[in-house]
Kinemage of the C-alpha trace (Angstrom):
@kinemage 1
@onewidth
@group {chain A} dominant
@subgroup {mainchain}
@vectorlist {calphas} color= white
{ca unk a 1} P 0.000 0.000 0.000
{ca unk a 2} L 1.471 3.341 -1.021
{ca unk a 3} L 1.498 6.336 1.284
{ca unk a 4} L 0.136 9.662 0.036
{ca unk a 5} L 2.385 11.254 -2.593
{ca unk a 6} L 4.725 14.054 -1.655
{ca unk a 7} L 2.965 17.410 -2.113
{ca unk a 8} L 3.742 19.248 -5.298
{ca unk a 9} L 3.209 22.823 -6.374
{ca unk a 10} L 4.398 25.638 -8.525
{ca unk a 11} L 6.560 28.543 -7.412
{ca unk a 12} L 4.615 31.496 -6.087
{ca unk a 13} L 4.144 34.182 -8.723
{ca unk a 14} L 4.929 36.842 -6.133
{ca unk a 15} L 8.021 35.316 -4.600
{ca unk a 16} L 9.251 32.686 -7.052
{ca unk a 17} L 9.609 30.346 -4.071
{ca unk a 18} L 8.495 26.729 -4.234
{ca unk a 19} L 5.565 26.138 -1.845
{ca unk a 20} L 6.695 24.429 1.321
{ca unk a 21} L 5.525 20.826 1.746
{ca unk a 22} L 2.515 19.890 3.819
{ca unk a 23} L 1.408 16.517 5.059
{ca unk a 24} L -0.756 15.013 2.326
{ca unk a 25} L -4.383 14.072 2.903
{ca unk a 26} L -5.604 10.674 1.728
{ca unk a 27} L -7.911 10.928 -1.297
{ca unk a 28} L -11.485 10.025 -0.390
{ca unk a 29} L -12.056 8.603 -3.856
{ca unk a 30} L -9.686 5.689 -3.243
{ca unk a 31} L -10.072 2.663 -1.008
{ca unk a 32} L -7.664 2.312 1.894
{ca unk a 33} L -6.532 -0.814 3.649
{ca unk a 34} L -5.829 -0.142 7.308
{ca unk a 35} L -3.329 -2.190 9.288
{ca unk a 36} L -2.799 -3.018 12.932
{ca unk a 37} L 0.265 -0.893 13.852
{ca unk a 38} L 3.306 -2.950 14.796
{ca unk a 39} L 6.777 -2.349 16.174
{ca unk a 40} L 9.565 -2.339 13.572
{ca unk a 41} L 12.538 -0.716 15.314
{ca unk a 42} L 14.416 -3.439 17.192
{ca unk a 43} L 18.077 -2.374 16.959
{ca unk a 44} L 20.386 0.429 15.860
{ca unk a 45} L 20.291 -0.545 12.194
{ca unk a 46} L 16.509 -0.216 12.271
{ca unk a 47} L 16.858 3.387 13.453
{ca unk a 48} L 18.955 4.107 10.376
{ca unk a 49} L 16.369 2.363 8.224
{ca unk a 50} L 13.627 4.401 9.892
{ca unk a 51} L 15.313 7.546 8.592
{ca unk a 52} L 14.653 6.408 5.029
{ca unk a 53} L 10.963 5.621 5.500
{ca unk a 54} L 7.844 7.472 4.463
{ca unk a 55} L 6.859 7.560 8.137
{ca unk a 56} L 9.984 9.549 9.021
{ca unk a 57} L 9.390 11.888 6.078
{ca unk a 58} L 5.788 12.481 7.129
{ca unk a 59} L 6.651 13.088 10.798
{ca unk a 60} L 9.246 15.678 9.797
{ca unk a 61} L 6.908 17.332 7.308
{ca unk a 62} L 4.067 17.598 9.820
{ca unk a 63} L 6.204 18.995 12.650
{ca unk a 64} L 7.735 21.595 10.342
{ca unk a 65} L 4.276 22.478 9.034
{ca unk a 66} L 3.047 23.082 12.584
{ca unk a 67} L 6.247 24.894 13.555
{ca unk a 68} L 5.994 27.329 10.650
{ca unk a 69} L 2.402 28.255 11.463
{ca unk a 70} L 3.516 29.774 14.782
{ca unk a 71} L 6.074 32.137 13.261
{ca unk a 72} L 4.931 35.766 13.724
{ca unk a 73} L 3.469 37.232 10.528
{ca unk a 74} L 2.977 40.516 8.736
{ca unk a 75} L 0.008 39.765 6.499
{ca unk a 76} L -0.445 41.320 3.085
{ca unk a 77} L -1.873 44.818 3.330
{ca unk a 78} L -1.234 44.937 7.070
{ca unk a 79} L 1.815 46.487 8.707
{ca unk a 80} L 1.033 45.019 12.111
{ca unk a 81} L 3.125 42.145 13.455
{ca unk a 82} L 0.797 39.304 14.453
{ca unk a 83} L 2.165 37.158 17.265
{ca unk a 84} L 0.408 33.872 18.024
{ca unk a 85} L 0.540 33.410 21.774
{ca unk a 86} L -1.416 31.047 23.989
{ca unk a 87} L -3.670 34.009 24.799
{ca unk a 88} L -4.293 35.085 21.189
{ca unk a 89} L -8.034 34.804 20.425
{ca unk a 90} L -8.729 31.919 18.031
{ca unk a 91} L -11.710 30.541 16.191
{ca unk a 92} L -10.968 26.870 16.704
{ca unk a 93} L -12.712 24.562 14.215
{ca unk a 94} L -15.170 21.952 15.478
{ca unk a 95} L -12.663 19.113 15.143
{ca unk a 96} L -10.258 20.963 17.458
{ca unk a 97} L -13.057 21.569 19.958
{ca unk a 98} L -13.792 17.850 19.822
{ca unk a 99} L -10.168 17.040 20.590
{ca unk a 100} L -10.207 19.483 23.487
{ca unk a 101} L -13.251 17.699 24.904
{ca unk a 102} L -11.515 14.360 24.383
{ca unk a 103} L -8.503 15.513 26.399
{ca unk a 104} L -10.782 16.881 29.121
{ca unk a 105} L -12.479 13.491 29.410
{ca unk a 106} L -9.131 11.738 29.656
{ca unk a 107} L -7.952 14.187 32.322
{ca unk a 108} L -11.155 13.689 34.309
{ca unk a 109} L -10.265 10.026 34.776
{ca unk a 110} L -7.415 11.199 37.022
{ca unk a 111} L -10.041 12.264 39.549
{ca unk a 112} L -11.385 8.696 39.530
{ca unk a 113} L -7.988 7.202 40.354
{ca unk a 114} L -6.293 8.942 43.291
{ca unk a 115} L -2.617 8.151 43.772
{ca unk a 116} L -1.780 5.227 46.001
{ca unk a 117} L -0.424 5.997 49.459
{ca unk a 118} L 1.521 2.720 49.623
{ca unk a 119} L 5.314 2.985 50.001
{ca unk a 120} L 7.097 3.061 46.658
{ca unk a 121} L 10.511 3.707 45.221
{ca unk a 122} L 9.553 5.128 41.845
{ca unk a 123} L 6.278 6.045 40.077
{ca unk a 124} L 2.884 5.623 41.685
{ca unk a 125} L 1.277 2.284 40.842
{ca unk a 126} L -2.175 3.887 40.549
{ca unk a 127} L -1.051 5.167 37.149
{ca unk a 128} L -1.486 1.610 35.870
{ca unk a 129} L -5.130 1.713 36.914
{ca unk a 130} L -5.608 5.092 35.232
{ca unk a 131} L -3.996 3.866 32.028
{ca unk a 132} L -6.092 0.698 32.056
{ca unk a 133} L -9.275 2.754 32.379
{ca unk a 134} L -8.266 4.886 29.391
{ca unk a 135} L -7.636 1.738 27.338
{ca unk a 136} L -11.023 0.330 28.300
{ca unk a 137} L -12.828 3.517 27.259
{ca unk a 138} L -10.738 4.628 24.295
{ca unk a 139} L -12.991 3.241 21.541
{ca unk a 140} L -16.059 5.026 22.892
{ca unk a 141} L -14.129 8.219 23.603
{ca unk a 142} L -12.708 8.452 20.083
{ca unk a 143} L -16.063 7.643 18.476
{ca unk a 144} L -17.743 10.327 20.573
{ca unk a 145} L -15.245 13.135 19.987
{ca unk a 146} L -13.795 12.546 16.496
{ca unk a 147} L -15.625 13.264 13.229
{ca unk a 148} L -17.719 10.365 12.004
{ca unk a 149} L -16.078 10.702 8.599
{ca unk a 150} L -12.729 9.880 10.216
{ca unk a 151} L -13.917 6.950 12.311
{ca unk a 152} L -15.686 5.417 9.305
{ca unk a 153} L -13.061 6.322 6.720
{ca unk a 154} L -13.051 3.692 3.985
{ca unk a 155} L -16.098 1.875 5.373
{ca unk a 156} L -19.189 1.531 3.223
{ca unk a 157} L -21.371 1.430 6.336
{ca unk a 158} L -21.142 2.488 9.953
{ca unk a 159} L -20.440 -1.064 11.064
{ca unk a 160} L -17.839 -3.572 9.988
{ca unk a 161} L -18.803 -7.147 9.289
{ca unk a 162} L -15.415 -8.623 10.070
{ca unk a 163} L -12.477 -8.041 12.380
{ca unk a 164} L -10.281 -6.345 9.801
{ca unk a 165} L -8.444 -3.218 11.017
{ca unk a 166} L -10.187 0.138 10.672
{ca unk a 167} L -9.161 3.763 11.066
{ca unk a 168} L -10.001 3.408 14.755
{ca unk a 169} L -7.509 0.542 15.037
{ca unk a 170} L -4.633 2.797 14.040
{ca unk a 171} L -5.849 5.951 15.766
{ca unk a 172} L -6.249 4.372 19.195
{ca unk a 173} L -2.795 2.770 19.056
{ca unk a 174} L -1.137 6.169 18.759
{ca unk a 175} L -3.549 7.816 21.190
{ca unk a 176} L -3.033 5.268 23.960
{ca unk a 177} L 0.721 5.431 23.355
{ca unk a 178} L 0.646 9.174 24.050
{ca unk a 179} L 0.151 8.893 27.812
{ca unk a 180} L 3.213 7.126 29.138
{ca unk a 181} L 4.089 3.535 29.957
{ca unk a 182} L 1.988 1.714 32.588
{ca unk a 183} L 4.637 -0.983 32.940
{ca unk a 184} L 7.583 1.359 33.513
{ca unk a 185} L 5.561 4.143 35.156
{ca unk a 186} L 7.288 6.725 32.991
{ca unk a 187} L 6.661 9.325 30.307
{ca unk a 188} L 9.020 10.819 27.729
{ca unk a 189} L 9.497 12.239 24.256
{ca unk a 190} L 8.596 8.940 22.596
{ca unk a 191} L 5.092 9.196 24.050
{ca unk a 192} L 4.946 12.838 22.956
{ca unk a 193} L 5.900 11.681 19.457
{ca unk a 194} L 3.003 9.211 19.510
{ca unk a 195} L 0.571 12.097 20.085
{ca unk a 196} L 2.023 13.934 17.086
{ca unk a 197} L 1.454 10.756 15.056
{ca unk a 198} L -2.146 10.614 16.330
{ca unk a 199} L -2.741 14.164 15.082
{ca unk a 200} L -0.919 13.350 11.839
{ca unk a 201} L -3.265 10.397 11.289
{ca unk a 202} L -6.244 12.708 11.757
{ca unk a 203} L -4.765 15.134 9.234
{ca unk a 204} L -4.210 12.361 6.700
{ca unk a 205} L -7.766 11.091 7.181
{ca unk a 206} L -9.166 14.519 6.330
{ca unk a 207} L -10.280 15.577 9.800
{ca unk a 208} L -9.042 19.128 9.195
{ca unk a 209} L -9.945 19.480 5.483
{ca unk a 210} L -13.109 21.523 5.990
{ca unk a 211} L -11.422 23.680 8.605
{ca unk a 212} L -8.528 24.387 6.227
{ca unk a 213} L -10.937 25.398 3.469
{ca unk a 214} L -12.798 27.762 5.788
{ca unk a 215} L -9.672 29.254 7.425
{ca unk a 216} L -9.366 33.010 7.096
{ca unk a 217} L -5.580 33.097 7.020
{ca unk a 218} L -2.797 30.658 6.107
{ca unk a 219} L -1.795 28.537 9.093
{ca unk a 220} L -4.943 29.144 11.146
{ca unk a 221} L -5.758 25.431 11.402
{ca unk a 222} L -2.198 24.421 12.245
{ca unk a 223} L -2.090 27.096 14.944
{ca unk a 224} L -5.307 25.727 16.409
{ca unk a 225} L -3.754 22.255 16.441
{ca unk a 226} L -0.685 23.426 18.375
{ca unk a 227} L -2.202 26.018 20.688
{ca unk a 228} L -5.618 24.419 21.033
{ca unk a 229} L -4.710 20.717 21.164
{ca unk a 230} L -1.012 20.106 21.809
{ca unk a 231} L -0.769 22.663 24.621
{ca unk a 232} L -3.840 21.198 26.422
{ca unk a 233} L -2.331 17.735 25.905
{ca unk a 234} L 0.870 18.919 27.597
{ca unk a 235} L -1.219 20.262 30.479
{ca unk a 236} L -2.815 16.825 30.938
{ca unk a 237} L 0.624 15.201 30.817
{ca unk a 238} L 1.983 17.573 33.441
{ca unk a 239} L -0.896 16.759 35.741
{ca unk a 240} L -0.242 13.035 35.222
{ca unk a 241} L 3.439 13.521 36.046
{ca unk a 242} L 2.636 15.426 39.238
{ca unk a 243} L -0.178 13.123 40.327
{ca unk a 244} L 1.566 9.804 39.712
{ca unk a 245} L 5.223 10.968 39.945
{ca unk a 246} L 6.022 9.487 36.532
{ca unk a 247} L 9.688 8.855 35.848
{ca unk a 248} L 11.450 10.373 32.804
{ca unk a 249} L 11.563 7.906 29.902
{ca unk a 250} L 14.847 7.673 28.016
{ca unk a 251} L 16.179 10.799 29.711
{ca unk a 252} L 19.824 11.860 29.765
{ca unk a 253} L 19.251 13.165 33.255
{ca unk a 254} L 20.805 16.525 33.939
{ca unk a 255} L 22.365 16.575 30.462
{ca unk a 256} L 19.065 16.234 28.645
{ca unk a 257} L 17.057 19.171 27.352
{ca unk a 258} L 14.009 18.278 29.456
{ca unk a 259} L 13.035 15.214 31.484
{ca unk a 260} L 9.789 14.647 29.632
{ca unk a 261} L 9.073 16.934 26.644
{ca unk a 262} L 10.615 18.468 23.557
{ca unk a 263} L 7.814 19.912 21.409
{ca unk a 264} L 7.113 23.016 23.563
{ca unk a 265} L 10.683 24.169 22.991
{ca unk a 266} L 10.304 23.893 19.213
{ca unk a 267} L 6.905 25.554 19.025
{ca unk a 268} L 7.616 28.050 21.807
{ca unk a 269} L 10.764 29.339 20.101
{ca unk a 270} L 8.828 29.586 16.805
{ca unk a 271} L 6.305 31.868 18.525
{ca unk a 272} L 9.092 34.384 19.227
{ca unk a 273} L 11.076 34.376 15.968
{ca unk a 274} L 11.490 37.256 13.544
{ca unk a 275} L 8.237 37.891 11.603
{ca unk a 276} L 7.814 36.700 8.008
{ca unk a 277} L 5.676 38.360 5.328
{ca unk a 278} L 4.917 35.646 2.789
{ca unk a 279} L 3.316 32.256 3.289
{ca unk a 280} L 6.211 30.837 1.262
{ca unk a 281} L 8.999 32.765 3.013
{ca unk a 282} L 11.447 30.401 4.772
{ca unk a 283} L 11.540 30.248 8.548
{ca unk a 284} L 13.974 32.819 9.967
{ca unk a 285} L 17.319 31.341 10.953
{ca unk a 286} L 17.982 34.085 13.481
{ca unk a 287} L 16.404 37.145 15.010
{ca unk a 288} L 13.458 37.656 17.336
{ca unk a 289} L 10.049 39.253 17.174
{ca unk a 290} L 9.971 42.887 18.349
{ca unk a 291} L 9.136 42.981 22.036
{ca unk a 292} L 9.890 39.295 22.585
{ca unk a 293} L 11.541 38.347 25.882
{ca unk a 294} L 15.244 37.627 25.588
{ca unk a 295} L 16.408 33.993 25.796
{ca unk a 296} L 18.439 34.797 28.914
{ca unk a 297} L 15.239 35.673 30.769
{ca unk a 298} L 14.295 31.995 31.155
{ca unk a 299} L 16.480 31.966 34.279
{ca unk a 300} L 14.418 34.759 35.858
{ca unk a 301} L 11.572 33.078 37.724
{ca unk a 302} L 9.440 36.228 37.703
{ca unk a 303} L 9.777 36.586 33.924
{ca unk a 304} L 8.950 32.905 33.464
{ca unk a 305} L 5.808 33.286 35.564
{ca unk a 306} L 4.828 36.309 33.467
{ca unk a 307} L 5.266 34.611 30.069
{ca unk a 308} L 4.311 30.987 30.839
{ca unk a 309} L 0.645 31.683 30.121
{ca unk a 310} L 1.557 33.167 26.714
{ca unk a 311} L 4.413 31.113 25.337
{ca unk a 312} L 4.986 27.348 25.146
{ca unk a 313} L 8.758 27.600 25.756
{ca unk a 314} L 8.253 29.601 28.947
{ca unk a 315} L 5.383 27.315 29.948
{ca unk a 316} L 7.753 24.339 29.788
{ca unk a 317} L 10.389 26.242 31.775
{ca unk a 318} L 7.726 27.117 34.324
{ca unk a 319} L 6.909 23.448 34.824
{ca unk a 320} L 10.601 22.718 35.396
{ca unk a 321} L 10.616 25.428 38.056
{ca unk a 322} L 7.550 23.816 39.633
{ca unk a 323} L 9.173 20.411 40.042
{ca unk a 324} L 12.884 21.165 40.476
{ca unk a 325} L 14.708 23.146 43.098
{ca unk a 326} L 18.108 24.770 43.170
{ca unk a 327} L 19.997 26.936 40.660
{ca unk a 328} L 18.586 26.661 37.140
{ca unk a 329} L 22.050 26.260 35.613
{ca unk a 330} L 22.650 23.281 37.875
{ca unk a 331} L 19.504 21.210 37.205
{ca unk a 332} L 19.019 22.323 33.551
{ca unk a 333} L 22.489 23.102 32.151
{ca unk a 334} L 21.552 22.536 28.501
{ca unk a 335} L 18.654 24.970 28.641
{ca unk a 336} L 20.864 27.353 30.584
{ca unk a 337} L 23.502 27.251 27.851
{ca unk a 338} L 20.847 27.852 25.201
{ca unk a 339} L 19.762 30.958 27.094
{ca unk a 340} L 23.111 32.511 26.189
{ca unk a 341} L 22.373 32.621 22.450
{ca unk a 342} L 22.786 36.133 21.076
{ca unk a 343} L 21.230 35.566 17.630
{ca unk a 344} L 17.643 35.427 18.808
{ca unk a 345} L 14.816 32.915 18.922
{ca unk a 346} L 15.149 32.084 15.238
{ca unk a 347} L 18.552 30.566 15.916
{ca unk a 348} L 17.128 28.647 18.871
{ca unk a 349} L 14.244 27.323 16.773
{ca unk a 350} L 16.624 26.109 14.099
{ca unk a 351} L 18.757 24.363 16.716
{ca unk a 352} L 15.757 22.804 18.447
{ca unk a 353} L 14.635 21.181 15.206
{ca unk a 354} L 18.106 19.780 14.578
{ca unk a 355} L 18.287 18.552 18.154
{ca unk a 356} L 14.839 16.942 17.933
{ca unk a 357} L 15.949 15.067 14.846
{ca unk a 358} L 19.020 13.774 16.642
{ca unk a 359} L 17.764 13.281 20.194
{ca unk a 360} L 14.236 12.036 19.513
{ca unk a 361} L 13.990 10.702 15.959
{ca unk a 362} L 17.595 9.484 16.032
{ca unk a 363} L 17.747 7.668 19.377
{ca unk a 364} L 16.843 4.007 19.746
{ca unk a 365} L 15.577 4.282 23.361
{ca unk a 366} L 13.055 6.876 22.164
{ca unk a 367} L 11.814 5.591 18.802
{ca unk a 368} L 11.989 1.843 19.539
{ca unk a 369} L 8.365 1.864 20.720
{ca unk a 370} L 6.981 3.756 17.710
{ca unk a 371} L 4.596 1.595 15.691
{ca unk a 372} L 3.901 1.540 11.971
{ca unk a 373} L 0.672 0.860 10.109
{ca unk a 374} L -0.911 2.119 6.902
{ca unk a 375} L -0.814 5.824 7.799
{ca unk a 376} L 2.766 6.054 9.078
{ca unk a 377} L 4.330 3.346 6.965
{ca unk a 378} L 7.560 1.372 7.160
{ca unk a 379} L 8.118 1.768 3.425
{ca unk a 380} L 11.139 3.381 1.931
{ca unk a 381} L 10.689 6.962 0.843
{ca unk a 382} L 11.536 6.940 -2.885
{ca unk a 383} L 13.248 10.311 -2.427
{ca unk a 384} L 15.584 8.989 0.275
{ca unk a 385} L 19.092 8.887 -1.264
{ca unk a 386} L 21.091 5.669 -1.313
{ca unk a 387} L 24.187 5.910 0.860
{ca unk a 388} L 24.140 9.707 0.980
{ca unk a 389} L 24.382 11.361 4.371
{ca unk a 390} L 23.737 8.088 6.179
{ca unk a 391} L 24.051 7.988 9.926
{ca unk a 392} L 26.499 5.271 10.793
{ca unk a 393} L 25.688 3.119 13.796
{ca unk a 394} L 28.996 4.194 15.312
{ca unk a 395} L 28.154 7.904 15.468
{ca unk a 396} L 27.179 9.730 18.625
{ca unk a 397} L 23.543 9.550 17.563
{ca unk a 398} L 23.272 5.775 17.708
{ca unk a 399} L 25.915 4.706 20.184
{ca unk a 400} L 23.357 3.814 22.848
{ca unk a 401} L 21.505 1.481 20.506
{ca unk a 402} L 21.937 -2.270 20.137
{ca unk a 403} L 23.962 -3.094 17.053
{ca unk a 404} L 22.683 -5.403 14.351
{ca unk a 405} L 23.852 -5.916 10.793
{ca unk a 406} L 25.645 -3.190 8.925
{ca unk a 407} L 24.848 0.503 8.708
{ca unk a 408} L 25.189 2.940 5.897
{ca unk a 409} L 21.549 3.598 5.055
{ca unk a 410} L 20.833 7.008 3.561
{ca unk a 411} L 18.810 9.570 5.503
{ca unk a 412} L 15.786 11.400 4.124
{ca unk a 413} L 16.873 15.022 3.879
{ca unk a 414} L 13.986 16.680 2.070
{ca unk a 415} L 11.696 17.820 4.893
{ca unk a 416} L 14.344 19.687 6.867
{ca unk a 417} L 16.326 20.768 3.806
{ca unk a 418} L 13.265 22.473 2.312
{ca unk a 419} L 12.045 24.017 5.512
{ca unk a 420} L 14.301 27.009 5.758
{ca unk a 421} L 15.862 25.428 8.826
{ca unk a 422} L 19.194 25.500 7.143
{ca unk a 423} L 21.063 22.561 5.657
{ca unk a 424} L 20.029 18.960 5.337
{ca unk a 425} L 19.302 16.628 8.194
{ca unk a 426} L 22.384 14.584 7.463
{ca unk a 427} L 24.617 17.628 7.313
{ca unk a 428} L 23.208 18.986 10.550
{ca unk a 429} L 23.596 15.671 12.317
{ca unk a 430} L 27.117 15.167 11.054
{ca unk a 431} L 28.083 18.606 12.310
{ca unk a 432} L 26.743 18.086 15.809
{ca unk a 433} L 29.386 15.682 17.000
{ca unk a 434} L 32.012 18.369 17.234
{ca unk a 435} L 29.745 21.357 17.727
{ca unk a 436} L 30.270 23.954 20.378
{ca unk a 437} L 27.406 25.044 22.543
{ca unk a 438} L 24.846 27.768 21.939
{ca unk a 439} L 26.213 31.057 20.659
{ca unk a 440} L 29.666 29.531 20.259
{ca unk a 441} L 29.811 28.597 23.934
{ca unk a 442} L 31.291 25.288 25.040
{ca unk a 443} L 28.890 22.425 25.665
{ca unk a 444} L 27.577 22.201 29.234
{ca unk a 445} L 29.926 19.439 30.351
{ca unk a 446} L 32.985 21.526 29.453
{ca unk a 447} L 35.057 23.008 32.256
{ca unk a 448} L 34.362 26.420 30.681
{ca unk a 449} L 30.584 26.038 30.462
{ca unk a 450} L 28.236 28.964 31.218
{ca unk a 451} L 28.288 28.416 34.963
{ca unk a 452} L 27.489 31.699 36.715
{ca unk a 453} L 30.425 33.483 38.315
{ca unk a 454} L 30.505 32.688 41.980
{ca unk a 455} L 28.753 29.367 41.540
{ca unk a 456} L 29.588 26.659 44.017
{ca unk a 457} L 32.848 24.865 43.622
{ca unk a 458} L 33.540 21.196 43.977
{ca unk a 459} L 30.714 18.740 43.520
{ca unk a 460} L 28.221 21.479 42.617
{ca unk a 461} L 30.297 22.850 39.754
{ca unk a 462} L 29.504 21.696 36.257
{ca unk a 463} L 33.179 21.814 35.513
{ca unk a 464} L 33.732 19.044 38.060
{ca unk a 465} L 31.234 16.635 36.488
{ca unk a 466} L 32.615 13.805 34.369
{ca unk a 467} L 32.026 14.372 30.644
{ca unk a 468} L 29.791 11.878 28.833
{ca unk a 469} L 31.559 9.466 26.536
{ca unk a 470} L 31.660 10.353 22.846
{ca unk a 471} L 33.254 7.071 21.853
{ca unk a 472} L 30.300 4.740 21.989
{ca unk a 473} L 29.448 4.426 25.667
{ca unk a 474} L 25.885 4.156 26.835
{ca unk a 475} L 25.835 7.710 28.191
{ca unk a 476} L 26.777 9.346 24.900
{ca unk a 477} L 24.618 12.312 24.002
{ca unk a 478} L 24.441 14.826 21.214
{ca unk a 479} L 26.250 18.053 21.790
{ca unk a 480} L 24.389 21.296 21.305
{ca unk a 481} L 23.854 21.866 17.555
{ca unk a 482} L 23.610 25.646 17.409
{ca unk a 483} L 27.099 26.356 16.108
{ca unk a 484} L 27.352 26.573 12.345
């Protein structure tokens, strides 16, 4: 079964720029054979293979599509800079309102399952009960809150006469996978990725087609998806983490960007970039929106409290402040180093996308649980080059993955290369291994990292911490990618 074709278009008459790709919608005129999603990534070589698949291409395309919609705009015939904050009034389409109600119903189940008071070492075991209740109700919840046209996509009637997979089969797999692991009592970026896939499935099945047609301005629907669905989803996740003390999944600990999430840093930095004027203008690679808070202000708790209700980046920082104590540079050194960037939020957004590609889509512990069906397919992208820009299993991006077979599979470069992010995925990943930190600063484990003057010496100093291995050890991590 072939995935939807890559979007095509003609250069804009006004700009001469090729339209940027969007995730394709399945044609309603064709039959579609759904599949029960299954795990395909079992070792390091499979991660490399994943980077050549249509699923990888579609994930990248969709995230970049959402990211771009949040960039401040100066619309034609209007000199005003429009910034899309969490407080900006929106006219959310009905499908988005349905998803908001769905998330509210899922969150309400928390009230039915109070945390256990029994002694425990890690996460609260009551989370398993909560997760089980969601699984038991998921079919009815999705049928109630998603468009009927999506639930019955490809069916000639409202009921199926056999047990063959349906759209609901694939949708619920990604949806259930979005809320952490009941066996490990943890939550991480792999679960966050599953929610993106759930939304991507809805997009492919035409859930947002009518809303896109009726949208007043380019990007309105995508903005509603991020600000009206993904941000509420993150709020539910944060309540789950606090209620059931969920452990970080696949975290690098203090050297990771965030214990649990990545998307708010991508979308939050996009909200503050330099404005663009054309719907086909590339994303800014540097610069900030006039009046935007400076990156360094994330270490000021008062400024974070002021902006967390407006911006997704500051909202994520605010949650860190809620759950962690001590100096910010000590418990979040990577974010602290990023705060030193002088080239604005555009530079941060570019780096976040590169880092997401390496630290989420490129790490076996994260993507090993991703499943593939008929909507996100384990088929080779015909545009993926053979042996060009491949990520060897011995690089810093795959060192923590189990080895199997031989590497050398090419990486799909198109989505990032065409996004205005700057350079191809493979080039960005290859350059990260020896990159310096944000703004030319050393990476956080360096003895000359951005530790505040007068910071504690000895065990509390970042300079005293042992550097992670870059030669294939299990603690290897990607250095900050912001240097050119």
